[in-house]
Backbone as CSV, one residue per row, in Angstrom:
resi,resn,N_x,N_y,N_z,CA_x,CA_y,CA_z,C_x,C_y,C_z
1,UNK,-37.527,13.357,19.277,-36.387,13.270,20.203,-35.219,14.080,19.627
2,UNK,-34.594,14.896,20.445,-33.517,15.760,19.956,-32.279,14.953,19.626
3,UNK,-31.505,15.416,18.638,-30.284,14.729,18.227,-29.229,14.826,19.322
4,UNK,-28.404,13.802,19.411,-27.344,13.768,20.418,-26.320,14.861,20.124
5,UNK,-25.980,15.609,21.154,-25.028,16.707,20.989,-23.605,16.159,20.910
6,UNK,-22.842,16.621,19.927,-21.467,16.151,19.762,-20.585,16.721,20.870
7,UNK,-19.789,15.832,21.480,-18.908,16.268,22.559,-17.775,17.130,22.008
8,UNK,-17.142,17.882,22.909,-16.042,18.753,22.489,-14.870,17.940,21.954
9,UNK,-14.572,16.779,22.590,-13.463,15.948,22.104,-13.755,15.400,20.707
10,UNK,-15.023,15.051,20.427,-15.375,14.587,19.081,-15.242,15.711,18.058
11,UNK,-15.539,16.937,18.469,-15.358,18.074,17.566,-13.875,18.283,17.248
12,UNK,-13.002,18.064,18.255,-11.558,18.172,18.010,-11.121,17.081,17.040
13,UNK,-11.628,15.849,17.228,-11.276,14.761,16.298,-11.726,15.092,14.876
14,UNK,-12.924,15.647,14.752,-13.415,16.008,13.411,-12.542,17.088,12.779
15,UNK,-12.086,18.046,13.584,-11.219,19.109,13.053,-9.886,18.541,12.590
16,UNK,-9.358,17.550,13.327,-8.086,16.930,12.923,-8.264,16.175,11.612
17,UNK,-9.368,15.424,11.480,-9.621,14.670,10.240,-9.852,15.595,9.060
18,UNK,-10.444,16.768,9.308,-10.750,17.688,8.204,-9.558,18.535,7.801
19,UNK,-8.477,18.518,8.589,-7.317,19.356,8.275,-6.604,18.849,7.033
20,UNK,-5.902,19.745,6.353,-5.176,19.370,5.131,-3.919,18.591,5.428
21,UNK,-3.451,18.607,6.675,-2.251,17.865,7.055,-2.629,16.486,7.586
22,UNK,-1.674,15.563,7.575,-1.903,14.239,8.134,-1.871,14.300,9.657
23,UNK,-2.380,13.254,10.290,-2.359,13.210,11.752,-0.925,13.278,12.273
24,UNK,-0.021,12.601,11.578,1.373,12.609,12.037,1.948,14.010,11.972
25,UNK,1.665,14.733,10.884,2.196,16.090,10.751,1.614,17.023,11.819
26,UNK,0.316,16.863,12.099,-0.309,17.699,13.130,0.283,17.378,14.499
27,UNK,0.448,16.069,14.793,1.020,15.681,16.079,2.433,16.220,16.243
28,UNK,3.218,16.148,15.163,4.585,16.645,15.242,4.615,18.146,15.454
29,UNK,3.747,18.888,14.761,3.723,20.341,14.911,3.277,20.747,16.309
30,UNK,2.390,19.948,16.919,1.891,20.275,18.262,2.763,19.714,19.369
31,UNK,3.772,18.905,19.005,4.625,18.310,20.025,3.956,17.184,20.786
32,UNK,3.031,16.487,20.107,2.286,15.386,20.724,2.830,14.075,20.186
33,UNK,2.985,13.085,21.057,3.435,11.774,20.606,2.415,11.177,19.651
34,UNK,2.906,10.600,18.533,1.998,10.092,17.510,1.144,8.951,18.036
35,UNK,1.690,8.120,18.941,0.903,7.020,19.507,-0.253,7.560,20.346
36,UNK,-0.006,8.627,21.112,-1.072,9.250,21.904,-2.144,9.816,20.983
37,UNK,-1.702,10.447,19.893,-2.658,10.996,18.933,-3.527,9.889,18.335
38,UNK,-2.924,8.764,17.968,-3.675,7.658,17.377,-4.699,7.109,18.356
39,UNK,-4.313,6.950,19.640,-5.267,6.444,20.628,-6.385,7.438,20.888
40,UNK,-6.052,8.732,20.865,-7.098,9.750,21.036,-8.078,9.710,19.872
41,UNK,-7.572,9.584,18.643,-8.455,9.548,17.473,-9.314,8.295,17.466
42,UNK,-8.840,7.224,18.108,-9.635,5.997,18.224,-10.571,6.028,19.431
43,UNK,-10.634,7.173,20.130,-11.517,7.367,21.274,-11.171,6.415,22.419
44,UNK,-9.860,6.132,22.578,-9.412,5.250,23.649,-8.844,6.017,24.833
45,UNK,-8.343,7.217,24.610,-7.804,8.037,25.688,-8.244,9.476,25.487
46,UNK,-8.141,10.251,26.556,-8.377,11.677,26.455,-7.052,12.428,26.357
47,UNK,-7.139,13.748,26.306,-5.939,14.579,26.219,-5.927,15.577,27.357
48,UNK,-4.742,15.914,27.806,-4.606,16.909,28.859,-4.914,18.302,28.303
49,UNK,-5.167,19.233,29.202,-5.447,20.604,28.754,-4.249,21.210,28.039
50,UNK,-3.035,20.847,28.481,-1.832,21.357,27.810,-1.770,20.850,26.367
51,UNK,-2.081,19.565,26.155,-2.077,19.006,24.803,-3.176,19.618,23.954
52,UNK,-4.357,19.810,24.544,-5.455,20.440,23.800,-5.093,21.868,23.407
53,UNK,-4.404,22.588,24.302,-3.965,23.953,23.974,-3.003,23.933,22.791
54,UNK,-2.079,22.934,22.759,-1.124,22.849,21.652,-1.841,22.537,20.338
55,UNK,-2.810,21.603,20.382,-3.564,21.282,19.161,-4.392,22.476,18.702
56,UNK,-4.986,23.193,19.657,-5.778,24.372,19.293,-4.912,25.431,18.625
57,UNK,-3.658,25.580,19.085,-2.763,26.561,18.471,-2.390,26.144,17.056
58,UNK,-2.182,24.842,16.829,-1.813,24.363,15.498,-2.982,24.470,14.530
59,UNK,-4.179,24.051,14.999,-5.355,24.026,14.120,-6.146,25.330,14.152
60,UNK,-5.728,26.265,14.990,-6.430,27.541,15.148,-7.889,27.310,15.553
61,UNK,-8.078,26.469,16.566,-9.422,26.159,17.044,-9.892,27.226,18.025
62,UNK,-11.194,27.491,17.988,-11.812,28.425,18.934,-13.131,27.832,19.407
63,UNK,-13.467,28.048,20.656,-14.755,27.619,21.196,-15.763,28.734,20.963
64,UNK,-16.912,28.374,20.387,-17.942,29.365,20.089,-19.264,28.885,20.670
65,UNK,-19.936,29.757,21.389,-21.244,29.402,21.928,-22.228,29.259,20.788
66,UNK,-22.870,28.098,20.701,-23.752,27.847,19.556,-25.208,27.860,19.894
67,UNK,-25.591,28.142,21.119,-26.999,28.111,21.485,-27.201,28.684,22.870
68,UNK,-28.399,28.511,23.410,-28.680,29.053,24.745,-27.891,28.323,25.812
69,UNK,-27.559,29.050,26.878,-26.860,28.453,28.007,-27.801,27.483,28.704
70,UNK,-27.293,26.323,29.113,-28.139,25.278,29.664,-28.290,25.368,31.184
71,UNK,-27.782,26.422,31.779,-28.004,26.662,33.206,-28.640,28.044,33.354
72,UNK,-29.373,28.200,34.408,-30.031,29.485,34.624,-29.008,30.545,34.959
73,UNK,-29.002,31.685,34.251,-28.038,32.741,34.560,-28.362,33.382,35.906
74,UNK,-27.365,33.947,36.578,-27.647,34.600,37.864,-28.514,35.836,37.679
75,UNK,-29.308,36.105,38.699,-30.183,37.285,38.645,-29.340,38.544,38.560
76,UNK,-29.817,39.502,37.795,-29.035,40.714,37.570,-29.963,41.919,37.572
77,UNK,-29.553,42.964,38.201,-30.344,44.180,38.248,-29.728,45.227,37.331
78,UNK,-30.544,46.153,36.936,-30.047,47.241,36.120,-30.205,46.960,34.633
79,UNK,-29.711,47.869,33.798,-29.858,47.721,32.341,-29.042,46.545,31.809
80,UNK,-29.463,46.037,30.681,-28.780,44.908,30.039,-27.376,45.347,29.581
81,UNK,-26.352,44.613,29.977,-24.993,45.031,29.594,-24.780,44.908,28.095
82,UNK,-23.952,45.795,27.566,-23.625,45.752,26.152,-22.581,44.669,25.880
83,UNK,-22.667,44.033,24.719,-21.678,43.013,24.365,-20.373,43.677,23.979
84,UNK,-19.293,43.037,24.342,-17.967,43.573,24.062,-17.291,42.724,23.000
85,UNK,-16.282,43.278,22.405,-15.527,42.527,21.398,-15.894,42.964,19.992
86,UNK,-14.909,42.942,19.118,-15.121,43.385,17.738,-15.948,42.356,16.988
87,UNK,-16.779,42.818,16.116,-17.599,41.946,15.296,-16.743,41.326,14.186
88,UNK,-16.858,40.000,14.047,-16.079,39.309,13.023,-16.789,39.458,11.690
89,UNK,-16.117,40.077,10.757,-16.730,40.326,9.450,-16.164,39.415,8.372
90,UNK,-15.019,38.799,8.622,-14.391,37.952,7.616,-13.765,36.748,8.293
91,UNK,-14.087,35.583,7.786,-13.564,34.365,8.391,-12.072,34.259,8.134
92,UNK,-11.329,33.973,9.211,-9.886,33.836,9.104,-9.540,32.378,8.839
93,UNK,-9.068,32.089,7.645,-8.677,30.727,7.314,-7.350,30.400,7.974
94,UNK,-7.245,29.190,8.522,-6.006,28.782,9.152,-5.014,28.363,8.095
95,UNK,-3.759,28.250,8.509,-2.715,27.836,7.574,-2.933,26.400,7.130
96,UNK,-3.687,25.599,7.919,-3.931,24.214,7.528,-5.033,24.138,6.483
97,UNK,-6.026,25.060,6.540,-7.148,24.988,5.620,-6.825,25.586,4.256
98,UNK,-6.087,26.686,4.249,-5.819,27.362,2.984,-4.407,27.942,3.003
99,UNK,-3.394,27.080,3.040,-2.030,27.601,3.152,-1.513,28.113,1.815
100,UNK,-0.768,29.205,1.853,-0.106,29.681,0.650,1.266,29.048,0.490
101,UNK,1.855,28.680,1.619,3.142,27.988,1.613,3.106,26.883,2.653
102,UNK,3.923,25.873,2.445,4.013,24.789,3.407,4.611,25.342,4.703
103,UNK,4.013,25.048,5.873,4.605,25.520,7.130,6.062,25.097,7.249
104,UNK,6.876,25.972,7.834,8.321,25.743,7.883,8.670,24.423,8.554
105,UNK,7.886,24.050,9.575,8.210,22.839,10.319,8.026,21.581,9.468
106,UNK,7.220,21.688,8.389,6.961,20.536,7.522,7.692,20.628,6.189
107,UNK,8.344,21.742,5.926,8.927,21.965,4.598,9.995,20.926,4.261
108,UNK,10.892,20.635,5.185,11.993,19.714,4.897,11.462,18.298,4.641
109,UNK,10.551,17.829,5.488,9.992,16.488,5.287,9.272,16.389,3.945
110,UNK,8.508,17.432,3.600,7.784,17.416,2.327,8.750,17.460,1.153
111,UNK,9.841,18.210,1.289,10.833,18.282,0.209,11.448,16.911,-0.046
112,UNK,11.800,16.201,1.017,12.360,14.856,0.845,11.313,13.896,0.277
113,UNK,10.079,14.046,0.694,8.998,13.197,0.170,8.886,13.335,-1.342
114,UNK,8.815,14.574,-1.821,8.673,14.799,-3.260,9.957,14.453,-4.012
115,UNK,11.111,14.688,-3.388,12.379,14.302,-4.025,12.460,12.794,-4.189
116,UNK,11.904,12.035,-3.227,11.867,10.585,-3.366,11.060,10.152,-4.567
117,UNK,9.897,10.768,-4.764,9.092,10.458,-5.953,9.877,10.750,-7.231
118,UNK,10.461,11.949,-7.299,11.158,12.363,-8.520,12.365,11.480,-8.799
119,UNK,13.028,10.994,-7.750,14.229,10.177,-7.947,13.920,8.857,-8.643
120,UNK,12.690,8.353,-8.499,12.324,7.113,-9.198,12.284,7.344,-10.703
121,UNK,11.831,8.524,-11.141,11.893,8.841,-12.574,13.341,8.770,-13.049
122,UNK,14.237,9.330,-12.259,15.657,9.312,-12.623,16.195,7.892,-12.624
123,UNK,15.838,7.099,-11.610,16.320,5.720,-11.512,15.878,4.899,-12.719
124,UNK,14.659,5.145,-13.198,14.133,4.400,-14.341,14.577,4.992,-15.675
125,UNK,15.232,6.163,-15.646,15.627,6.809,-16.897,14.457,7.388,-17.658
126,UNK,13.362,7.709,-16.952,12.131,8.182,-17.596,12.126,9.703,-17.668
127,UNK,13.059,10.274,-18.428,13.178,11.727,-18.521,11.904,12.353,-19.082
128,UNK,11.350,11.726,-20.133,10.183,12.307,-20.787,8.912,12.226,-19.976
129,UNK,8.881,11.370,-18.945,7.661,11.206,-18.152,7.555,12.220,-17.024
130,UNK,8.674,12.789,-16.596,8.655,13.757,-15.500,8.211,15.110,-16.030
131,UNK,7.187,15.684,-15.389,6.703,16.998,-15.802,7.384,18.113,-15.025
132,UNK,6.932,18.352,-13.806,7.532,19.382,-12.953,7.270,19.013,-11.504
133,UNK,7.947,19.706,-10.596,7.767,19.532,-9.158,7.261,20.852,-8.598
134,UNK,6.130,20.809,-7.899,5.524,22.021,-7.360,5.369,21.877,-5.850
135,UNK,5.930,22.816,-5.107,5.882,22.787,-3.647,4.850,23.763,-3.087
136,UNK,3.904,24.189,-3.928,2.856,25.093,-3.460,1.597,24.283,-3.173
137,UNK,1.048,24.381,-1.956,-0.101,23.551,-1.587,-1.346,23.903,-2.388
138,UNK,-2.178,22.877,-2.600,-3.510,23.105,-3.132,-4.497,22.420,-2.194
139,UNK,-5.748,22.261,-2.630,-6.766,21.703,-1.742,-6.533,20.234,-1.445
140,UNK,-5.774,19.530,-2.297,-5.604,18.083,-2.133,-4.254,17.698,-1.546
141,UNK,-3.194,18.439,-1.862,-1.843,18.010,-1.486,-1.008,19.191,-1.018
142,UNK,-0.024,18.873,-0.162,0.966,19.880,0.199,1.837,20.227,-1.003
143,UNK,2.231,19.211,-1.754,3.098,19.401,-2.918,2.873,18.219,-3.847
144,UNK,3.469,18.294,-5.061,3.228,17.204,-6.006,4.356,17.138,-7.033
145,UNK,4.621,15.910,-7.496,5.460,15.692,-8.672,4.506,15.380,-9.813
146,UNK,4.453,16.274,-10.764,3.457,16.161,-11.836,4.063,15.430,-13.033
147,UNK,3.456,14.302,-13.462,3.991,13.600,-14.639,3.605,14.303,-15.928
148,UNK,4.478,14.210,-16.922,4.167,14.764,-18.237,3.191,13.859,-18.971
149,UNK,3.408,12.553,-18.883,2.435,11.558,-19.333,2.724,10.271,-18.571
150,UNK,1.844,9.312,-18.708,1.879,8.133,-17.831,2.716,7.004,-18.393
151,UNK,3.757,7.287,-19.154,4.582,6.277,-19.803,4.971,5.093,-18.950
152,UNK,6.068,5.222,-18.201,6.565,4.063,-17.462,5.677,3.707,-16.273
153,UNK,4.752,4.601,-15.885,3.844,4.282,-14.789,2.815,3.228,-15.180
154,UNK,2.695,2.929,-16.468,1.753,1.883,-16.874,2.205,0.519,-16.368
155,UNK,3.495,0.347,-16.063,3.988,-0.888,-15.470,3.701,-0.846,-13.970
156,UNK,3.003,-1.843,-13.420,2.569,-1.758,-12.017,3.714,-1.670,-11.027
157,UNK,4.854,-2.338,-11.317,5.939,-2.276,-10.334,6.555,-0.882,-10.270
158,UNK,6.661,-0.189,-11.422,7.180,1.179,-11.380,6.178,2.115,-10.715
159,UNK,4.877,1.910,-10.983,3.875,2.762,-10.361,3.877,2.584,-8.839
160,UNK,4.034,1.339,-8.377,4.075,1.097,-6.932,5.338,1.690,-6.309
161,UNK,6.488,1.494,-6.951,7.721,2.044,-6.405,7.690,3.569,-6.409
162,UNK,7.114,4.148,-7.456,7.011,5.600,-7.531,6.179,6.148,-6.372
163,UNK,5.086,5.477,-6.038,4.225,5.957,-4.955,4.852,5.721,-3.584
164,UNK,5.580,4.608,-3.418,6.167,4.298,-2.114,7.459,5.061,-1.846
165,UNK,8.069,5.605,-2.894,9.356,6.295,-2.714,9.220,7.538,-1.837
166,UNK,8.088,8.234,-1.923,7.894,9.426,-1.103,7.889,9.109,0.385
167,UNK,7.005,8.182,0.846,7.043,7.832,2.271,8.388,7.272,2.721
168,UNK,9.055,6.510,1.830,10.362,5.953,2.206,11.360,7.080,2.498
169,UNK,11.449,8.054,1.582,12.426,9.139,1.758,12.101,9.973,2.990
170,UNK,10.811,10.258,3.207,10.423,11.052,4.383,10.756,10.298,5.661
171,UNK,10.494,8.992,5.687,10.795,8.196,6.869,12.293,8.116,7.119
172,UNK,13.075,7.981,6.038,14.527,7.834,6.196,15.170,9.106,6.710
173,UNK,14.733,10.250,6.221,15.369,11.499,6.658,14.992,11.823,8.096
174,UNK,13.819,11.371,8.540,13.428,11.599,9.928,14.008,10.553,10.850
175,UNK,14.626,9.500,10.267,15.298,8.457,11.044,14.355,7.824,12.058
176,UNK,13.197,7.408,11.561,12.204,6.791,12.446,12.583,5.341,12.716
177,UNK,12.224,4.880,13.899,12.466,3.484,14.252,11.338,2.629,13.686
178,UNK,11.645,1.354,13.399,10.618,0.431,12.929,10.537,0.365,11.427
179,UNK,9.532,-0.342,10.956,9.331,-0.593,9.536,8.720,0.639,8.872
180,UNK,9.388,1.174,7.856,8.895,2.403,7.222,7.576,2.165,6.499
181,UNK,7.355,0.940,5.963,6.108,0.672,5.254,4.927,0.602,6.225
182,UNK,5.153,0.058,7.415,4.106,0.059,8.436,3.791,1.494,8.851
183,UNK,4.843,2.329,8.944,4.618,3.745,9.270,3.788,4.424,8.187
184,UNK,4.079,4.112,6.924,3.329,4.714,5.812,1.863,4.287,5.858
185,UNK,1.617,3.024,6.180,0.238,2.547,6.304,-0.488,3.272,7.430
186,UNK,0.169,3.393,8.570,-0.457,4.066,9.712,-0.704,5.536,9.419
187,UNK,0.252,6.172,8.746,0.092,7.583,8.417,-1.062,7.805,7.453
188,UNK,-1.322,6.796,6.599,-2.445,6.887,5.664,-3.759,6.438,6.289
189,UNK,-3.714,5.998,7.562,-4.926,5.528,8.209,-5.412,4.196,7.682
190,UNK,-4.492,3.334,7.213,-4.854,2.049,6.624,-4.221,0.917,7.420
191,UNK,-4.792,-0.281,7.255,-4.253,-1.485,7.856,-4.189,-2.569,6.792
192,UNK,-3.317,-3.558,7.023,-3.191,-4.631,6.033,-4.513,-5.358,5.829
193,UNK,-5.318,-5.467,6.879,-6.537,-6.261,6.776,-7.611,-5.626,5.913
194,UNK,-7.578,-4.297,5.782,-8.697,-3.645,5.088,-8.244,-2.680,3.991
195,UNK,-6.997,-2.763,3.562,-6.505,-1.762,2.608,-6.451,-2.303,1.175
196,UNK,-7.067,-3.448,0.905,-6.895,-4.030,-0.414,-8.010,-3.677,-1.388
197,UNK,-8.868,-2.778,-0.987,-9.863,-2.261,-1.918,-10.026,-0.765,-1.699
198,UNK,-8.942,0.017,-1.846,-9.050,1.461,-1.626,-9.914,2.093,-2.708
199,UNK,-10.699,3.113,-2.361,-11.519,3.781,-3.372,-10.674,4.426,-4.457
200,UNK,-11.248,4.552,-5.638,-10.502,5.087,-6.771,-10.072,6.526,-6.569
201,UNK,-10.797,7.259,-5.723,-10.428,8.662,-5.504,-9.455,8.834,-4.343
202,UNK,-8.975,7.712,-3.760,-7.982,7.780,-2.686,-6.600,7.890,-3.325
203,UNK,-6.001,9.074,-3.238,-4.721,9.328,-3.895,-3.542,9.264,-2.935
204,UNK,-3.724,8.637,-1.774,-2.586,8.453,-0.881,-1.613,7.454,-1.489
205,UNK,-0.347,7.608,-1.135,0.707,6.824,-1.778,0.487,5.325,-1.641
206,UNK,0.151,4.859,-0.441,-0.027,3.423,-0.232,-1.220,2.905,-1.016
207,UNK,-2.291,3.688,-1.103,-3.470,3.267,-1.868,-3.136,3.103,-3.352
208,UNK,-2.294,3.980,-3.889,-1.878,3.858,-5.287,-1.075,2.580,-5.493
209,UNK,-0.183,2.257,-4.536,0.595,1.021,-4.634,-0.303,-0.205,-4.588
210,UNK,-1.345,-0.163,-3.750,-2.268,-1.297,-3.659,-3.039,-1.468,-4.965
211,UNK,-3.486,-0.364,-5.554,-4.206,-0.481,-6.838,-3.289,-1.010,-7.924
212,UNK,-2.003,-0.639,-7.885,-1.054,-1.187,-8.855,-0.908,-2.691,-8.664
213,UNK,-0.896,-3.142,-7.405,-0.783,-4.578,-7.137,-2.005,-5.330,-7.644
214,UNK,-3.159,-4.712,-7.532,-4.389,-5.401,-7.946,-4.480,-5.566,-9.456
215,UNK,-3.727,-4.783,-10.216,-3.699,-5.013,-11.665,-2.991,-6.314,-12.006
216,UNK,-2.076,-6.755,-11.137,-1.393,-8.038,-11.342,-2.136,-9.191,-10.681
217,UNK,-2.720,-8.924,-9.513,-3.381,-9.985,-8.748,-4.777,-9.509,-8.348
218,UNK,-5.722,-9.509,-9.274,-7.047,-8.944,-8.974,-7.887,-9.787,-8.024
219,UNK,-7.519,-11.062,-7.793,-8.393,-11.943,-7.015,-7.761,-12.453,-5.718
220,UNK,-6.540,-12.115,-5.442,-5.854,-12.671,-4.278,-5.321,-11.552,-3.394
221,UNK,-5.958,-11.340,-2.224,-5.471,-10.298,-1.322,-4.107,-10.673,-0.752
222,UNK,-3.832,-11.975,-0.588,-2.539,-12.390,-0.057,-1.416,-11.994,-1.012
223,UNK,-1.638,-12.195,-2.322,-0.609,-11.817,-3.292,-0.490,-10.303,-3.432
224,UNK,-1.606,-9.608,-3.231,-1.544,-8.142,-3.231,-0.624,-7.660,-2.113
225,UNK,-0.792,-8.234,-0.927,0.066,-7.859,0.202,1.524,-8.207,-0.090
226,UNK,1.766,-9.388,-0.642,3.134,-9.786,-0.970,3.753,-8.845,-1.996
227,UNK,2.937,-8.423,-2.980,3.441,-7.510,-4.009,3.838,-6.171,-3.387
228,UNK,2.978,-5.626,-2.523,3.285,-4.333,-1.905,4.538,-4.431,-1.041
229,UNK,4.665,-5.539,-0.287,5.868,-5.729,0.527,7.115,-5.864,-0.347
230,UNK,6.981,-6.570,-1.477,8.119,-6.727,-2.384,8.513,-5.382,-2.977
231,UNK,7.520,-4.573,-3.359,7.837,-3.260,-3.905,8.469,-2.360,-2.836
232,UNK,8.080,-2.570,-1.574,8.741,-1.840,-0.496,10.213,-2.208,-0.394
233,UNK,10.511,-3.504,-0.521,11.920,-3.937,-0.482,12.678,-3.401,-1.686
234,UNK,12.049,-3.431,-2.863,12.717,-2.910,-4.062,12.980,-1.413,-3.936
235,UNK,12.024,-0.687,-3.350,12.225,0.754,-3.142,13.416,0.992,-2.230
236,UNK,13.518,0.204,-1.173,14.653,0.316,-0.257,15.966,0.009,-0.987
237,UNK,15.965,-1.045,-1.811,17.173,-1.404,-2.569,17.521,-0.315,-3.571
238,UNK,16.504,0.287,-4.178,16.737,1.358,-5.160,17.520,2.508,-4.531
239,UNK,17.093,2.952,-3.347,17.750,4.103,-2.732,19.054,3.732,-2.029
240,UNK,19.332,2.449,-1.927,20.625,2.023,-1.405,21.615,1.707,-2.528
241,UNK,21.191,1.854,-3.799,22.133,1.758,-4.905,23.117,2.927,-4.801
242,UNK,24.380,2.712,-5.180,25.382,3.784,-5.047,24.941,5.084,-5.729
243,UNK,24.945,6.153,-4.983,24.643,7.469,-5.539,23.190,7.868,-5.504
244,UNK,22.234,6.922,-5.284,20.824,7.283,-5.389,20.367,8.158,-4.219
245,UNK,20.864,7.901,-3.014,20.421,8.751,-1.908,21.010,10.151,-2.044
246,UNK,22.177,10.272,-2.662,22.724,11.619,-2.937,21.785,12.384,-3.860
247,UNK,21.165,11.688,-4.797,20.211,12.319,-5.709,19.048,12.915,-4.919
248,UNK,18.495,12.138,-3.989,17.367,12.609,-3.184,17.787,13.809,-2.331
249,UNK,18.944,13.717,-1.681,19.391,14.805,-0.807,19.622,16.101,-1.584
250,UNK,20.244,15.984,-2.761,20.530,17.187,-3.545,19.241,17.856,-4.008
251,UNK,18.278,17.042,-4.471,17.018,17.618,-4.950,16.214,18.193,-3.794
252,UNK,16.204,17.507,-2.659,15.434,17.992,-1.507,15.980,19.313,-0.989
253,UNK,17.293,19.466,-0.977,17.873,20.714,-0.489,17.431,21.895,-1.343
254,UNK,17.305,21.687,-2.642,16.824,22.763,-3.519,15.342,23.024,-3.267
255,UNK,14.547,21.942,-3.101,13.106,22.096,-2.889,12.784,22.734,-1.541
256,UNK,13.716,22.712,-0.620,13.490,23.401,0.657,13.387,24.913,0.470
257,UNK,13.910,25.421,-0.644,13.944,26.874,-0.861,13.191,27.307,-2.121
258,UNK,12.969,26.382,-3.059,12.287,26.746,-4.305,10.912,26.104,-4.346
259,UNK,9.936,26.861,-4.848,8.563,26.365,-4.902,8.259,25.599,-6.177
260,UNK,9.081,25.752,-7.198,8.751,25.122,-8.481,10.041,24.766,-9.231
261,UNK,10.079,23.538,-9.749,11.199,23.099,-10.578,10.646,22.450,-11.843
262,UNK,11.106,22.928,-12.978,10.745,22.275,-14.241,11.581,21.008,-14.414
263,UNK,11.188,20.201,-15.384,11.852,18.915,-15.603,13.344,19.068,-15.841
264,UNK,13.734,19.988,-16.723,15.156,20.149,-17.039,15.966,20.551,-15.816
265,UNK,15.392,21.436,-14.976,16.110,21.871,-13.776,16.282,20.710,-12.797
266,UNK,15.196,19.970,-12.567,15.268,18.845,-11.624,16.224,17.776,-12.128
267,UNK,16.175,17.500,-13.433,17.023,16.443,-13.989,18.506,16.818,-13.906
268,UNK,18.802,18.084,-14.151,20.195,18.530,-14.073,20.736,18.373,-12.653
269,UNK,19.900,18.708,-11.642,20.319,18.554,-10.245,20.594,17.086,-9.938
270,UNK,19.713,16.188,-10.393,19.870,14.772,-10.092,21.072,14.176,-10.819
271,UNK,21.265,14.564,-12.068,22.418,14.059,-12.819,23.731,14.488,-12.175
272,UNK,23.799,15.753,-11.771,25.022,16.268,-11.169,25.306,15.561,-9.839
273,UNK,24.242,15.273,-9.075,24.443,14.594,-7.789,24.817,13.132,-7.985
274,UNK,24.267,12.493,-9.008,24.537,11.064,-9.216,25.972,10.853,-9.705
275,UNK,26.392,11.660,-10.673,27.780,11.648,-11.115,28.234,10.394,-11.809
276,UNK,27.339,9.664,-12.462,27.711,8.439,-13.181,26.707,8.226,-14.290
277,UNK,26.908,7.173,-15.061,25.974,6.882,-16.146,24.611,6.514,-15.575
278,UNK,23.592,6.922,-16.272,22.238,6.579,-15.867,21.530,5.990,-17.097
279,UNK,20.414,5.330,-16.964,19.723,5.086,-15.696,20.318,3.916,-14.940
280,UNK,20.306,3.949,-13.610,20.863,2.852,-12.826,20.128,1.537,-13.020
281,UNK,18.855,1.603,-13.465,18.067,0.379,-13.587,18.513,-0.493,-14.758
282,UNK,19.541,-0.087,-15.520,20.006,-0.892,-16.649,20.923,-2.038,-16.225
283,UNK,21.223,-2.153,-14.925,22.040,-3.275,-14.483,21.243,-4.566,-14.652
284,UNK,21.911,-5.725,-14.777,21.210,-6.986,-15.079,20.083,-7.321,-14.105
285,UNK,20.295,-7.074,-12.804,19.267,-7.436,-11.830,17.976,-6.678,-12.071
286,UNK,18.064,-5.374,-12.314,16.858,-4.579,-12.518,16.244,-4.838,-13.885
287,UNK,17.051,-5.158,-14.879,16.489,-5.513,-16.191,15.669,-6.799,-16.087
288,UNK,16.189,-7.768,-15.319,15.464,-9.021,-15.141,14.154,-8.782,-14.395
289,UNK,14.197,-7.980,-13.351,12.970,-7.672,-12.610,11.945,-6.983,-13.502
290,UNK,12.404,-6.051,-14.294,11.505,-5.329,-15.185,10.837,-6.281,-16.169
291,UNK,11.608,-7.197,-16.722,11.066,-8.160,-17.690,10.044,-9.089,-17.039
292,UNK,10.341,-9.576,-15.844,9.422,-10.487,-15.157,8.106,-9.790,-14.816
293,UNK,8.168,-8.555,-14.310,6.945,-7.854,-13.911,6.099,-7.468,-15.110
294,UNK,6.728,-7.099,-16.228,5.954,-6.785,-17.423,5.260,-8.027,-17.967
295,UNK,5.954,-9.172,-17.926,5.337,-10.426,-18.364,4.147,-10.777,-17.483
296,UNK,4.278,-10.594,-16.193,3.184,-10.892,-15.263,1.999,-9.961,-15.490
297,UNK,2.278,-8.685,-15.782,1.191,-7.754,-16.033,0.413,-8.158,-17.279
298,UNK,1.139,-8.529,-18.347,0.454,-8.910,-19.589,-0.352,-10.186,-19.398
299,UNK,0.096,-11.069,-18.527,-0.604,-12.328,-18.304,-1.967,-12.082,-17.675
300,UNK,-2.092,-11.048,-16.867,-3.354,-10.806,-16.148,-4.245,-9.799,-16.858
301,UNK,-3.833,-9.335,-18.012,-4.692,-8.395,-18.743,-5.704,-9.148,-19.603
C-alpha cells in the first residue's frame, strides 16, 4: 500500500518548524496574528491565500512538482515542446536557514533579549563570569551571551533568572499584553502540564529555568512550577530596581548596531548606564534570597 501523501498545508507547517526563527518571529515578519499562527500549526484552521503568500515570502517557499501529474494531459499534436526556464545549479539558502546577519525586523527584539541576559551578570556582580556577546547567527541561535565560566550559574536561582531575563526584556520592549512568562512558554512551544521534563539538549530559555528548578525539587512538579513562577517574579523585580532597565536599554542600543561585544566593553556600557554602586544584589533583600536559595540547593544535593 502506498504511503499517504503529505498535504501542502502540512508541508508549510513542517517548513515553519524547521526554520531557524521561532513561530512568533515568523508570524511577526509575515504580518500574521500569532494566535492564528498557533491555531494553524495545531491543524485547527486553514490560512488564506494572502497569508500563505506572506509566509512563502518570509520562508522563501516554492512549489516544485515532485512526480507525474495525476490527471491525463490534454492531447497535443506536433513535436514535444522544449522546457523553459534556467536550470538551477546551486541551491539558494534562505535568510532563515543560513543567515549571515539577523534580519532587520528582528534585530531590535534580539538585541533586547541578549541585553536582558547580560544585565543579570551585572545585577549579580559576576564580572568574571561574562564572556562576550555575539549577535551573529549560527545553526542553533540568532545570538548568544557566552559565559566565561559557569561560576554564579551553579546556583539554580541565578541560572533560572539568567535564562528568563531574555524573554522578559524582549516582551517588555514589545509592550505585549498579558503575562510575559506565559508568552515565553508559548513561544517555546511548551505548556505547564508537560514542560517539567525538558530534554537535556533543549536550550530554550524556559527549559533551562525548568532544569534549574529540578535541581532543587527533583520529585515535585508542583514545586518546580512554583519555583519557575517565583523566579519570574524575581526577574521582574530585578529589572524594576532603580537603574536596571536603563542598563538593558543602553546595552541593547549598542547591540542593534554592533555584532560583537567583549566583556570589558559590555561592562563599561552597563556601568555607565547604571550610574551607581554595583552590584545591586548586595541590598539586604537580595542577600537574604541568595542565602536561602543556596541553602535549599545544598539540602537537595
